[in-house]
PQR file with spaces between the fields and no chain letter, atoms N, CA, C, O and H, PARSE charges and radii, in Angstrom:
ATOM       1  N    UNK     1      71.268  122.127   -0.517 -0.4000 1.5000
ATOM       2  CA   UNK     1      72.633  122.720    0.135 -0.0000 2.0000
ATOM       3  C    UNK     1      72.769  124.084   -0.309  0.5500 1.7000
ATOM       4  O    UNK     1      72.418  124.274   -1.473 -0.5500 1.4000
ATOM       5  N    UNK     2      73.289  125.303    0.482 -0.4000 1.5000
ATOM       6  CA   UNK     2      73.506  126.312    0.096 -0.0000 2.0000
ATOM       7  C    UNK     2      74.986  126.377   -0.406  0.5500 1.7000
ATOM       8  O    UNK     2      75.863  125.597   -0.037 -0.5500 1.4000
ATOM       9  H    UNK     2      73.575  125.148    1.428  0.4000 1.0000
ATOM      10  N    UNK     3      75.157  127.411   -1.300 -0.4000 1.5000
ATOM      11  CA   UNK     3      76.653  127.680   -1.930 -0.0000 2.0000
ATOM      12  C    UNK     3      77.657  128.228   -0.932  0.5500 1.7000
ATOM      13  O    UNK     3      77.279  128.715    0.134 -0.5500 1.4000
ATOM      14  H    UNK     3      74.444  128.045   -1.600  0.4000 1.0000
ATOM      15  N    UNK     4      78.753  128.160   -1.227 -0.4000 1.5000
ATOM      16  CA   UNK     4      79.743  128.874   -0.453 -0.0000 2.0000
ATOM      17  C    UNK     4      79.654  130.387   -0.307  0.5500 1.7000
ATOM      18  O    UNK     4      79.901  131.037    0.708 -0.5500 1.4000
ATOM      19  H    UNK     4      79.059  127.764   -2.093  0.4000 1.0000
ATOM      20  N    UNK     5      79.212  130.886   -1.634 -0.4000 1.5000
ATOM      21  CA   UNK     5      79.162  132.422   -1.474 -0.0000 2.0000
ATOM      22  C    UNK     5      77.860  132.733   -0.406  0.5500 1.7000
ATOM      23  O    UNK     5      77.862  133.718    0.332 -0.5500 1.4000
ATOM      24  H    UNK     5      79.011  130.358   -2.459  0.4000 1.0000
ATOM      25  N    UNK     6      76.861  131.833   -0.440 -0.4000 1.5000
ATOM      26  CA   UNK     6      75.765  132.190    0.383 -0.0000 2.0000
ATOM      27  C    UNK     6      76.168  131.844    1.937  0.5500 1.7000
ATOM      28  O    UNK     6      76.030  132.614    2.888 -0.5500 1.4000
ATOM      29  H    UNK     6      76.860  131.033   -1.039  0.4000 1.0000
ATOM      30  N    UNK     7      76.631  130.676    1.974 -0.4000 1.5000
ATOM      31  CA   UNK     7      77.283  130.659    3.389 -0.0000 2.0000
ATOM      32  C    UNK     7      78.243  131.646    4.024  0.5500 1.7000
ATOM      33  O    UNK     7      78.072  131.887    5.219 -0.5500 1.4000
ATOM      34  H    UNK     7      76.743  130.051    1.202  0.4000 1.0000
ATOM      35  N    UNK     8      79.197  132.227    3.401 -0.4000 1.5000
ATOM      36  CA   UNK     8      80.150  133.123    3.637 -0.0000 2.0000
ATOM      37  C    UNK     8      79.144  134.594    3.702  0.5500 1.7000
ATOM      38  O    UNK     8      79.316  135.368    4.644 -0.5500 1.4000
ATOM      39  H    UNK     8      79.336  132.031    2.430  0.4000 1.0000
ATOM      40  N    UNK     9      78.291  134.841    2.829 -0.4000 1.5000
ATOM      41  CA   UNK     9      77.476  136.010    2.959 -0.0000 2.0000
ATOM      42  C    UNK     9      76.793  136.072    4.352  0.5500 1.7000
ATOM      43  O    UNK     9      76.730  137.128    4.981 -0.5500 1.4000
ATOM      44  H    UNK     9      78.151  134.213    2.064  0.4000 1.0000
ATOM      45  N    UNK    10      76.263  134.853    4.826 -0.4000 1.5000
ATOM      46  CA   UNK    10      75.564  134.885    5.972 -0.0000 2.0000
ATOM      47  C    UNK    10      76.378  134.486    7.536  0.5500 1.7000
ATOM      48  O    UNK    10      75.795  134.173    8.575 -0.5500 1.4000
ATOM      49  H    UNK    10      76.314  133.995    4.315  0.4000 1.0000
ATOM      50  N    UNK    11      77.633  134.586    7.366 -0.4000 1.5000
ATOM      51  CA   UNK    11      78.577  134.150    8.429 -0.0000 2.0000
ATOM      52  C    UNK    11      78.430  134.883    9.687  0.5500 1.7000
ATOM      53  O    UNK    11      78.305  134.299   10.764 -0.5500 1.4000
ATOM      54  H    UNK    11      78.107  134.840    6.523  0.4000 1.0000
ATOM      55  N    UNK    12      78.443  136.261    9.556 -0.4000 1.5000
ATOM      56  CA   UNK    12      78.488  137.033   10.550 -0.0000 2.0000
ATOM      57  C    UNK    12      77.134  137.024   11.344  0.5500 1.7000
ATOM      58  O    UNK    12      77.075  137.074   12.573 -0.5500 1.4000
ATOM      59  H    UNK    12      78.544  136.736    8.681  0.4000 1.0000
ATOM      60  N    UNK    13      76.089  136.958   10.532 -0.4000 1.5000
ATOM      61  CA   UNK    13      74.682  136.703   11.315 -0.0000 2.0000
ATOM      62  C    UNK    13      74.678  135.355   11.823  0.5500 1.7000
ATOM      63  O    UNK    13      74.204  135.159   12.943 -0.5500 1.4000
ATOM      64  H    UNK    13      76.137  136.918    9.534  0.4000 1.0000
ATOM      65  N    UNK    14      75.119  134.448   11.182 -0.4000 1.5000
ATOM      66  CA   UNK    14      75.215  133.019   11.861 -0.0000 2.0000
ATOM      67  C    UNK    14      75.942  133.127   13.033  0.5500 1.7000
ATOM      68  O    UNK    14      75.504  132.535   14.019 -0.5500 1.4000
ATOM      69  H    UNK    14      75.503  134.606   10.273  0.4000 1.0000
ATOM      70  N    UNK    15      77.153  133.883   13.137 -0.4000 1.5000
ATOM      71  CA   UNK    15      78.138  133.872   14.432 -0.0000 2.0000
ATOM      72  C    UNK    15      77.064  134.785   15.538  0.5500 1.7000
ATOM      73  O    UNK    15      76.961  134.405   16.704 -0.5500 1.4000
ATOM      74  H    UNK    15      77.509  134.363   12.336  0.4000 1.0000
ATOM      75  N    UNK    16      76.491  135.698   15.164 -0.4000 1.5000
ATOM      76  CA   UNK    16      75.816  136.395   16.205 -0.0000 2.0000
ATOM      77  C    UNK    16      74.337  135.854   16.573  0.5500 1.7000
ATOM      78  O    UNK    16      73.588  136.442   17.353 -0.5500 1.4000
ATOM      79  H    UNK    16      76.575  136.007   14.217  0.4000 1.0000
ATOM      80  N    UNK    17      74.011  134.611   15.879 -0.4000 1.5000
ATOM      81  CA   UNK    17      72.635  133.940   16.233 -0.0000 2.0000
ATOM      82  C    UNK    17      71.580  134.720   15.633  0.5500 1.7000
ATOM      83  O    UNK    17      70.469  134.685   16.162 -0.5500 1.4000
ATOM      84  H    UNK    17      74.619  134.133   15.245  0.4000 1.0000
ATOM      85  N    UNK    18      71.810  135.550   14.410 -0.4000 1.5000
ATOM      86  CA   UNK    18      70.587  136.040   13.831 -0.0000 2.0000
ATOM      87  C    UNK    18      69.973  135.632   12.707  0.5500 1.7000
ATOM      88  O    UNK    18      69.207  136.333   12.046 -0.5500 1.4000
ATOM      89  H    UNK    18      72.712  135.578   13.980  0.4000 1.0000
ATOM      90  N    UNK    19      70.387  134.139   12.383 -0.4000 1.5000
ATOM      91  CA   UNK    19      69.690  133.658   11.301 -0.0000 2.0000
ATOM      92  C    UNK    19      68.556  132.748   11.826  0.5500 1.7000
ATOM      93  O    UNK    19      68.565  132.350   12.990 -0.5500 1.4000
ATOM      94  H    UNK    19      71.009  133.570   12.920  0.4000 1.0000
ATOM      95  N    UNK    20      67.610  132.434   10.976 -0.4000 1.5000
ATOM      96  CA   UNK    20      66.444  131.637   11.350 -0.0000 2.0000
ATOM      97  C    UNK    20      67.018  130.246   11.682  0.5500 1.7000
ATOM      98  O    UNK    20      68.225  130.011   11.736 -0.5500 1.4000
ATOM      99  H    UNK    20      67.603  132.757   10.030  0.4000 1.0000
ATOM     100  N    UNK    21      66.057  129.364   11.895 -0.4000 1.5000
ATOM     101  CA   UNK    21      66.298  127.845   12.190 -0.0000 2.0000
ATOM     102  C    UNK    21      66.924  127.407   10.937  0.5500 1.7000
ATOM     103  O    UNK    21      68.088  127.011   10.877 -0.5500 1.4000
ATOM     104  H    UNK    21      65.076  129.555   11.851  0.4000 1.0000
ATOM     105  N    UNK    22      66.114  127.489    9.924 -0.4000 1.5000
ATOM     106  CA   UNK    22      66.294  126.943    8.651 -0.0000 2.0000
ATOM     107  C    UNK    22      67.498  127.254    8.051  0.5500 1.7000
ATOM     108  O    UNK    22      68.148  126.424    7.415 -0.5500 1.4000
ATOM     109  H    UNK    22      65.168  127.811    9.973  0.4000 1.0000
ATOM     110  N    UNK    23      67.874  128.543    8.237 -0.4000 1.5000
ATOM     111  CA   UNK    23      69.237  129.193    7.496 -0.0000 2.0000
ATOM     112  C    UNK    23      70.345  128.667    8.444  0.5500 1.7000
ATOM     113  O    UNK    23      71.460  128.541    7.938 -0.5500 1.4000
ATOM     114  H    UNK    23      67.346  129.217    8.753  0.4000 1.0000
ATOM     115  N    UNK    24      70.194  128.350    9.728 -0.4000 1.5000
ATOM     116  CA   UNK    24      71.165  127.922   10.555 -0.0000 2.0000
ATOM     117  C    UNK    24      71.499  126.561   10.298  0.5500 1.7000
ATOM     118  O    UNK    24      72.693  126.264   10.267 -0.5500 1.4000
ATOM     119  H    UNK    24      69.288  128.452   10.139  0.4000 1.0000
ATOM     120  N    UNK    25      70.549  125.606   10.090 -0.4000 1.5000
ATOM     121  CA   UNK    25      70.692  124.244    9.682 -0.0000 2.0000
ATOM     122  C    UNK    25      71.369  124.090    8.371  0.5500 1.7000
ATOM     123  O    UNK    25      72.158  123.159    8.206 -0.5500 1.4000
ATOM     124  H    UNK    25      69.579  125.848   10.115  0.4000 1.0000
ATOM     125  N    UNK    26      71.085  125.032    7.329 -0.4000 1.5000
ATOM     126  CA   UNK    26      71.587  124.802    6.125 -0.0000 2.0000
ATOM     127  C    UNK    26      73.190  125.235    6.253  0.5500 1.7000
ATOM     128  O    UNK    26      74.051  124.584    5.661 -0.5500 1.4000
ATOM     129  H    UNK    26      70.444  125.788    7.463  0.4000 1.0000
ATOM     130  N    UNK    27      73.473  126.234    6.967 -0.4000 1.5000
ATOM     131  CA   UNK    27      74.994  126.925    7.122 -0.0000 2.0000
ATOM     132  C    UNK    27      75.458  125.725    7.859  0.5500 1.7000
ATOM     133  O    UNK    27      76.467  125.241    7.346 -0.5500 1.4000
ATOM     134  H    UNK    27      72.773  126.763    7.448  0.4000 1.0000
ATOM     135  N    UNK    28      75.016  125.086    8.933 -0.4000 1.5000
ATOM     136  CA   UNK    28      75.664  124.084    9.567 -0.0000 2.0000
ATOM     137  C    UNK    28      76.136  122.687    8.720  0.5500 1.7000
ATOM     138  O    UNK    28      77.172  122.049    8.907 -0.5500 1.4000
ATOM     139  H    UNK    28      74.196  125.479    9.350  0.4000 1.0000
ATOM     140  N    UNK    29      75.063  122.405    7.734 -0.4000 1.5000
ATOM     141  CA   UNK    29      75.354  121.269    7.034 -0.0000 2.0000
ATOM     142  C    UNK    29      76.244  121.670    6.013  0.5500 1.7000
ATOM     143  O    UNK    29      76.988  120.777    5.608 -0.5500 1.4000
ATOM     144  H    UNK    29      74.222  122.924    7.582  0.4000 1.0000
ATOM     145  N    UNK    30      76.368  122.870    5.452 -0.4000 1.5000
ATOM     146  CA   UNK    30      77.379  123.181    4.503 -0.0000 2.0000
ATOM     147  C    UNK    30      78.674  123.242    5.390  0.5500 1.7000
ATOM     148  O    UNK    30      79.609  122.662    4.837 -0.5500 1.4000
ATOM     149  H    UNK    30      75.764  123.596    5.781  0.4000 1.0000
ATOM     150  N    UNK    31      78.956  123.723    6.481 -0.4000 1.5000
ATOM     151  CA   UNK    31      80.113  123.814    7.211 -0.0000 2.0000
ATOM     152  C    UNK    31      80.606  122.465    7.433  0.5500 1.7000
ATOM     153  O    UNK    31      81.802  122.174    7.446 -0.5500 1.4000
ATOM     154  H    UNK    31      78.196  124.194    6.931  0.4000 1.0000
ATOM     155  N    UNK    32      79.485  121.514    7.638 -0.4000 1.5000
ATOM     156  CA   UNK    32      80.187  120.025    7.701 -0.0000 2.0000
ATOM     157  C    UNK    32      80.705  119.417    6.502  0.5500 1.7000
ATOM     158  O    UNK    32      81.225  118.301    6.514 -0.5500 1.4000
ATOM     159  H    UNK    32      78.513  121.751    7.627  0.4000 1.0000
ATOM     160  N    UNK    33      80.585  120.081    5.528 -0.4000 1.5000
ATOM     161  CA   UNK    33      81.042  119.496    4.287 -0.0000 2.0000
ATOM     162  C    UNK    33      82.089  120.270    3.550  0.5500 1.7000
ATOM     163  O    UNK    33      82.684  119.764    2.599 -0.5500 1.4000
ATOM     164  H    UNK    33      80.163  120.988    5.518  0.4000 1.0000
ATOM     165  N    UNK    34      82.337  121.542    3.989 -0.4000 1.5000
ATOM     166  CA   UNK    34      83.142  122.276    3.050 -0.0000 2.0000
ATOM     167  C    UNK    34      84.500  122.880    4.106  0.5500 1.7000
ATOM     168  O    UNK    34      84.292  123.636    5.054 -0.5500 1.4000
ATOM     169  H    UNK    34      81.854  121.953    4.761  0.4000 1.0000
ATOM     170  N    UNK    35      85.321  122.576    3.871 -0.4000 1.5000
ATOM     171  CA   UNK    35      86.578  123.054    4.523 -0.0000 2.0000
ATOM     172  C    UNK    35      87.065  124.315    4.398  0.5500 1.7000
ATOM     173  O    UNK    35      87.585  124.851    5.377 -0.5500 1.4000
ATOM     174  H    UNK    35      85.489  121.962    3.100  0.4000 1.0000
ATOM     175  N    UNK    36      86.969  124.974    3.179 -0.4000 1.5000
ATOM     176  CA   UNK    36      87.129  126.238    2.830 -0.0000 2.0000
ATOM     177  C    UNK    36      86.342  127.095    3.729  0.5500 1.7000
ATOM     178  O    UNK    36      86.936  127.925    4.417 -0.5500 1.4000
ATOM     179  H    UNK    36      86.546  124.538    2.384  0.4000 1.0000
ATOM     180  N    UNK    37      84.818  126.954    3.805 -0.4000 1.5000
ATOM     181  CA   UNK    37      84.167  127.789    4.509 -0.0000 2.0000
ATOM     182  C    UNK    37      84.245  127.629    6.063  0.5500 1.7000
ATOM     183  O    UNK    37      83.846  128.457    6.882 -0.5500 1.4000
ATOM     184  H    UNK    37      84.335  126.280    3.246  0.4000 1.0000
ATOM     185  N    UNK    38      84.786  126.504    6.311 -0.4000 1.5000
ATOM     186  CA   UNK    38      85.200  126.243    7.999 -0.0000 2.0000
ATOM     187  C    UNK    38      86.255  127.149    8.433  0.5500 1.7000
ATOM     188  O    UNK    38      86.381  127.711    9.521 -0.5500 1.4000
ATOM     189  H    UNK    38      85.109  125.831    5.646  0.4000 1.0000
ATOM     190  N    UNK    39      87.207  127.208    7.090 -0.4000 1.5000
ATOM     191  CA   UNK    39      88.197  128.252    7.446 -0.0000 2.0000
ATOM     192  C    UNK    39      87.926  129.619    7.539  0.5500 1.7000
ATOM     193  O    UNK    39      88.592  130.364    8.258 -0.5500 1.4000
ATOM     194  H    UNK    39      87.104  126.751    6.206  0.4000 1.0000
ATOM     195  N    UNK    40      86.872  130.039    6.771 -0.4000 1.5000
ATOM     196  CA   UNK    40      86.343  131.402    6.747 -0.0000 2.0000
ATOM     197  C    UNK    40      85.548  131.625    8.101  0.5500 1.7000
ATOM     198  O    UNK    40      85.535  132.761    8.575 -0.5500 1.4000
ATOM     199  H    UNK    40      86.331  129.434    6.186  0.4000 1.0000
ATOM     200  N    UNK    41      84.955  130.702    8.674 -0.4000 1.5000
ATOM     201  CA   UNK    41      84.224  130.685   10.026 -0.0000 2.0000
ATOM     202  C    UNK    41      85.530  130.930   11.053  0.5500 1.7000
ATOM     203  O    UNK    41      85.521  131.947   11.747 -0.5500 1.4000
ATOM     204  H    UNK    41      84.965  129.780    8.289  0.4000 1.0000
ATOM     205  N    UNK    42      86.640  129.997   11.143 -0.4000 1.5000
ATOM     206  CA   UNK    42      87.512  130.281   12.071 -0.0000 2.0000
ATOM     207  C    UNK    42      88.176  131.594   11.898  0.5500 1.7000
ATOM     208  O    UNK    42      88.421  132.224   12.927 -0.5500 1.4000
ATOM     209  H    UNK    42      86.646  129.171   10.580  0.4000 1.0000
ATOM     210  N    UNK    43      88.498  132.092   10.776 -0.4000 1.5000
ATOM     211  CA   UNK    43      88.887  133.434   10.541 -0.0000 2.0000
ATOM     212  C    UNK    43      88.164  134.584   11.053  0.5500 1.7000
ATOM     213  O    UNK    43      88.675  135.616   11.488 -0.5500 1.4000
ATOM     214  H    UNK    43      88.299  131.581    9.940  0.4000 1.0000
ATOM     215  N    UNK    44      86.699  134.264   10.945 -0.4000 1.5000
ATOM     216  CA   UNK    44      85.824  135.124   11.477 -0.0000 2.0000
ATOM     217  C    UNK    44      85.793  135.303   13.047  0.5500 1.7000
ATOM     218  O    UNK    44      85.682  136.380   13.633 -0.5500 1.4000
ATOM     219  H    UNK    44      86.283  133.426   10.591  0.4000 1.0000
ATOM     220  N    UNK    45      85.912  134.037   13.627 -0.4000 1.5000
ATOM     221  CA   UNK    45      85.957  133.940   15.040 -0.0000 2.0000
ATOM     222  C    UNK    45      87.106  134.516   15.555  0.5500 1.7000
ATOM     223  O    UNK    45      87.074  135.233   16.556 -0.5500 1.4000
ATOM     224  H    UNK    45      86.002  133.163   13.150  0.4000 1.0000
ATOM     225  N    UNK    46      88.182  134.239   14.906 -0.4000 1.5000
ATOM     226  CA   UNK    46      89.517  134.676   15.483 -0.0000 2.0000
ATOM     227  C    UNK    46      89.524  136.366   15.515  0.5500 1.7000
ATOM     228  O    UNK    46      90.000  137.001   16.456 -0.5500 1.4000
ATOM     229  H    UNK    46      88.207  133.656   14.094  0.4000 1.0000
ATOM     230  N    UNK    47      88.906  136.986   14.307 -0.4000 1.5000
ATOM     231  CA   UNK    47      88.901  138.489   13.839 -0.0000 2.0000
ATOM     232  C    UNK    47      88.108  139.069   15.201  0.5500 1.7000
ATOM     233  O    UNK    47      88.497  139.990   15.919 -0.5500 1.4000
ATOM     234  H    UNK    47      88.520  136.470   13.543  0.4000 1.0000
ATOM     235  N    UNK    48      86.942  138.306   15.349 -0.4000 1.5000
ATOM     236  CA   UNK    48      85.959  139.061   16.506 -0.0000 2.0000
ATOM     237  C    UNK    48      86.762  139.088   17.839  0.5500 1.7000
ATOM     238  O    UNK    48      86.796  140.082   18.564 -0.5500 1.4000
ATOM     239  H    UNK    48      86.626  137.558   14.767  0.4000 1.0000
ATOM     240  N    UNK    49      87.423  137.889   18.112 -0.4000 1.5000
ATOM     241  CA   UNK    49      88.236  137.922   19.566 -0.0000 2.0000
ATOM     242  C    UNK    49      89.106  138.754   19.351  0.5500 1.7000
ATOM     243  O    UNK    49      89.273  139.380   20.398 -0.5500 1.4000
ATOM     244  H    UNK    49      87.395  137.082   17.523  0.4000 1.0000
ATOM     245  N    UNK    50      89.880  139.180   18.430 -0.4000 1.5000
ATOM     246  CA   UNK    50      90.909  140.401   18.249 -0.0000 2.0000
ATOM     247  C    UNK    50      90.277  141.589   18.550  0.5500 1.7000
ATOM     248  O    UNK    50      90.782  142.390   19.336 -0.5500 1.4000
ATOM     249  H    UNK    50      89.745  138.671   17.580  0.4000 1.0000
ATOM     250  N    UNK    51      89.089  141.806   17.931 -0.4000 1.5000
ATOM     251  CA   UNK    51      88.552  143.183   17.922 -0.0000 2.0000
ATOM     252  C    UNK    51      87.849  143.337   19.185  0.5500 1.7000
ATOM     253  O    UNK    51      87.692  144.492   19.580 -0.5500 1.4000
ATOM     254  H    UNK    51      88.679  141.155   17.292  0.4000 1.0000
ATOM     255  N    UNK    52      87.314  142.205   20.019 -0.4000 1.5000
ATOM     256  CA   UNK    52      86.816  142.265   21.332 -0.0000 2.0000
ATOM     257  C    UNK    52      87.929  142.606   22.247  0.5500 1.7000
ATOM     258  O    UNK    52      87.722  143.522   23.042 -0.5500 1.4000
ATOM     259  H    UNK    52      87.441  141.266   19.699  0.4000 1.0000
ATOM     260  N    UNK    53      89.029  142.035   22.257 -0.4000 1.5000
ATOM     261  CA   UNK    53      90.328  142.319   22.832 -0.0000 2.0000
ATOM     262  C    UNK    53      90.677  143.840   22.598  0.5500 1.7000
ATOM     263  O    UNK    53      90.788  144.555   23.593 -0.5500 1.4000
ATOM     264  H    UNK    53      89.197  141.290   21.611  0.4000 1.0000
ATOM     265  N    UNK    54      90.834  144.309   21.496 -0.4000 1.5000
ATOM     266  CA   UNK    54      91.174  145.373   21.338 -0.0000 2.0000
ATOM     267  C    UNK    54      90.456  146.706   21.912  0.5500 1.7000
ATOM     268  O    UNK    54      90.965  147.811   22.102 -0.5500 1.4000
ATOM     269  H    UNK    54      90.744  143.728   20.687  0.4000 1.0000
ATOM     270  N    UNK    55      89.100  146.272   22.137 -0.4000 1.5000
ATOM     271  CA   UNK    55      88.042  147.199   22.549 -0.0000 2.0000
ATOM     272  C    UNK    55      88.163  147.361   24.266  0.5500 1.7000
ATOM     273  O    UNK    55      87.588  148.259   24.880 -0.5500 1.4000
ATOM     274  H    UNK    55      88.686  145.375   21.983  0.4000 1.0000
ATOM     275  N    UNK    56      88.957  146.393   24.860 -0.4000 1.5000
ATOM     276  CA   UNK    56      89.427  146.445   26.205 -0.0000 2.0000
ATOM     277  C    UNK    56      90.483  147.285   26.682  0.5500 1.7000
ATOM     278  O    UNK    56      90.721  147.492   27.872 -0.5500 1.4000
ATOM     279  H    UNK    56      89.424  145.663   24.361  0.4000 1.0000
ATOM     280  N    UNK    57      91.142  147.786   25.652 -0.4000 1.5000
ATOM     281  CA   UNK    57      92.317  148.599   25.974 -0.0000 2.0000
ATOM     282  C    UNK    57      91.901  149.770   26.821  0.5500 1.7000
ATOM     283  O    UNK    57      90.807  150.284   26.587 -0.5500 1.4000
ATOM     284  H    UNK    57      90.948  147.618   24.685  0.4000 1.0000
ATOM     285  N    UNK    58      92.731  150.286   27.866 -0.4000 1.5000
ATOM     286  CA   UNK    58      92.306  151.442   28.417 -0.0000 2.0000
ATOM     287  C    UNK    58      93.232  152.507   27.945  0.5500 1.7000
ATOM     288  O    UNK    58      94.439  152.381   27.737 -0.5500 1.4000
ATOM     289  H    UNK    58      93.620  149.869   28.056  0.4000 1.0000
ATOM     290  N    UNK    59      92.423  153.688   27.792 -0.4000 1.5000
ATOM     291  CA   UNK    59      92.947  154.739   27.049 -0.0000 2.0000
ATOM     292  C    UNK    59      93.331  155.757   28.200  0.5500 1.7000
ATOM     293  O    UNK    59      92.462  156.004   29.037 -0.5500 1.4000
ATOM     294  H    UNK    59      91.443  153.790   27.961  0.4000 1.0000
ATOM     295  N    UNK    60      94.600  156.377   28.305 -0.4000 1.5000
ATOM     296  CA   UNK    60      94.746  157.266   29.255 -0.0000 2.0000
ATOM     297  C    UNK    60      94.019  158.404   29.254  0.5500 1.7000
ATOM     298  O    UNK    60      93.769  158.869   28.142 -0.5500 1.4000
ATOM     299  H    UNK    60      95.305  156.176   27.626  0.4000 1.0000
ATOM     300  N    UNK    61      93.526  159.097   30.407 -0.4000 1.5000
ATOM     301  CA   UNK    61      92.624  160.258   30.651 -0.0000 2.0000
ATOM     302  C    UNK    61      93.207  161.493   29.631  0.5500 1.7000
ATOM     303  O    UNK    61      92.446  162.161   28.931 -0.5500 1.4000
ATOM     304  H    UNK    61      93.729  158.719   31.310  0.4000 1.0000
ATOM     305  N    UNK    62      94.469  161.659   29.658 -0.4000 1.5000
ATOM     306  CA   UNK    62      95.296  162.805   28.870 -0.0000 2.0000
ATOM     307  C    UNK    62      94.684  162.423   27.321  0.5500 1.7000
ATOM     308  O    UNK    62      94.007  163.210   26.660 -0.5500 1.4000
ATOM     309  H    UNK    62      95.087  161.117   30.227  0.4000 1.0000
ATOM     310  N    UNK    63      95.012  161.235   26.943 -0.4000 1.5000
ATOM     311  CA   UNK    63      94.578  161.104   25.615 -0.0000 2.0000
ATOM     312  C    UNK    63      93.081  161.239   25.198  0.5500 1.7000
ATOM     313  O    UNK    63      92.690  161.680   24.117 -0.5500 1.4000
ATOM     314  H    UNK    63      95.562  160.596   27.480  0.4000 1.0000
ATOM     315  N    UNK    64      92.339  160.809   26.183 -0.4000 1.5000
ATOM     316  CA   UNK    64      90.771  161.021   25.955 -0.0000 2.0000
ATOM     317  C    UNK    64      90.511  162.679   25.979  0.5500 1.7000
ATOM     318  O    UNK    64      89.736  163.223   25.192 -0.5500 1.4000
ATOM     319  H    UNK    64      92.656  160.451   27.061  0.4000 1.0000
ATOM     320  N    UNK    65      91.165  163.294   26.852 -0.4000 1.5000
ATOM     321  CA   UNK    65      90.818  164.699   26.936 -0.0000 2.0000
ATOM     322  C    UNK    65      91.609  165.479   25.313  0.5500 1.7000
ATOM     323  O    UNK    65      91.104  166.319   24.569 -0.5500 1.4000
ATOM     324  H    UNK    65      91.794  162.853   27.492  0.4000 1.0000
ATOM     325  N    UNK    66      92.532  165.019   25.243 -0.4000 1.5000
ATOM     326  CA   UNK    66      92.939  165.676   23.854 -0.0000 2.0000
ATOM     327  C    UNK    66      92.101  165.268   22.664  0.5500 1.7000
ATOM     328  O    UNK    66      91.894  166.057   21.741 -0.5500 1.4000
ATOM     329  H    UNK    66      92.943  164.336   25.848  0.4000 1.0000
ATOM     330  N    UNK    67      91.639  164.088   22.681 -0.4000 1.5000
ATOM     331  CA   UNK    67      90.890  163.824   21.679 -0.0000 2.0000
ATOM     332  C    UNK    67      89.334  164.391   21.613  0.5500 1.7000
ATOM     333  O    UNK    67      88.733  164.528   20.547 -0.5500 1.4000
ATOM     334  H    UNK    67      91.807  163.448   23.431  0.4000 1.0000
ATOM     335  N    UNK    68      88.856  164.653   22.720 -0.4000 1.5000
ATOM     336  CA   UNK    68      87.707  165.237   23.172 -0.0000 2.0000
ATOM     337  C    UNK    68      87.913  166.751   22.580  0.5500 1.7000
ATOM     338  O    UNK    68      87.049  167.166   21.808 -0.5500 1.4000
ATOM     339  H    UNK    68      89.344  164.542   23.585  0.4000 1.0000
ATOM     340  N    UNK    69      88.926  167.518   22.881 -0.4000 1.5000
ATOM     341  CA   UNK    69      89.364  168.718   22.817 -0.0000 2.0000
ATOM     342  C    UNK    69      89.454  168.714   21.196  0.5500 1.7000
ATOM     343  O    UNK    69      88.988  169.701   20.628 -0.5500 1.4000
ATOM     344  H    UNK    69      89.628  167.181   23.509  0.4000 1.0000
ATOM     345  N    UNK    70      89.897  167.902   20.580 -0.4000 1.5000
ATOM     346  CA   UNK    70      90.102  168.155   19.128 -0.0000 2.0000
ATOM     347  C    UNK    70      88.779  168.046   18.309  0.5500 1.7000
ATOM     348  O    UNK    70      88.545  168.726   17.310 -0.5500 1.4000
ATOM     349  H    UNK    70      90.276  167.099   21.041  0.4000 1.0000
ATOM     350  N    UNK    71      88.070  167.258   18.760 -0.4000 1.5000
ATOM     351  CA   UNK    71      86.909  166.929   18.202 -0.0000 2.0000
ATOM     352  C    UNK    71      85.773  168.242   18.378  0.5500 1.7000
ATOM     353  O    UNK    71      84.988  168.607   17.504 -0.5500 1.4000
ATOM     354  H    UNK    71      88.260  166.706   19.572  0.4000 1.0000
ATOM     355  N    UNK    72      85.912  168.797   19.672 -0.4000 1.5000
ATOM     356  CA   UNK    72      85.111  169.999   19.828 -0.0000 2.0000
ATOM     357  C    UNK    72      85.878  171.093   18.948  0.5500 1.7000
ATOM     358  O    UNK    72      85.137  171.988   18.543 -0.5500 1.4000
ATOM     359  H    UNK    72      86.550  168.500   20.382  0.4000 1.0000
ATOM     360  N    UNK    73      86.763  171.157   18.704 -0.4000 1.5000
ATOM     361  CA   UNK    73      87.635  172.170   17.939 -0.0000 2.0000
ATOM     362  C    UNK    73      86.967  171.884   16.550  0.5500 1.7000
ATOM     363  O    UNK    73      86.637  172.840   15.848 -0.5500 1.4000
ATOM     364  H    UNK    73      87.365  170.429   19.033  0.4000 1.0000
ATOM     365  N    UNK    74      86.786  170.762   16.189 -0.4000 1.5000
ATOM     366  CA   UNK    74      86.197  170.531   14.573 -0.0000 2.0000
ATOM     367  C    UNK    74      84.791  170.928   14.384  0.5500 1.7000
ATOM     368  O    UNK    74      84.364  171.227   13.269 -0.5500 1.4000
ATOM     369  H    UNK    74      87.054  169.986   16.760  0.4000 1.0000
ATOM     370  N    UNK    75      84.009  170.939   15.519 -0.4000 1.5000
ATOM     371  CA   UNK    75      82.589  171.394   15.417 -0.0000 2.0000
ATOM     372  C    UNK    75      82.365  172.679   14.856  0.5500 1.7000
ATOM     373  O    UNK    75      83.190  173.539   15.166 -0.5500 1.4000
ATOM     374  H    UNK    75      84.356  170.696   16.425  0.4000 1.0000
ATOM     375  N    UNK    76      81.418  173.011   14.085 -0.4000 1.5000
ATOM     376  CA   UNK    76      81.219  174.359   13.335 -0.0000 2.0000
ATOM     377  C    UNK    76      80.817  175.387   14.443  0.5500 1.7000
ATOM     378  O    UNK    76      80.592  176.560   14.145 -0.5500 1.4000
ATOM     379  H    UNK    76      80.748  172.312   13.833  0.4000 1.0000
């Protein structure tokens, strides 16, 4: 069985489906037994949802134009 630190280290890759079959099974087994890491997983899921919702915010055209102009002014 993997340690808590290893499970947490691989948590984002696990959520993204980027771990191999063996790693996935190891993380699943760990999560089945570890309440603390389950809490970390739930936090990561909530954080991801919050970030996804934040990226859906419409920015007014005037703000985009001003930001673009500011960035262009910064170029050497």
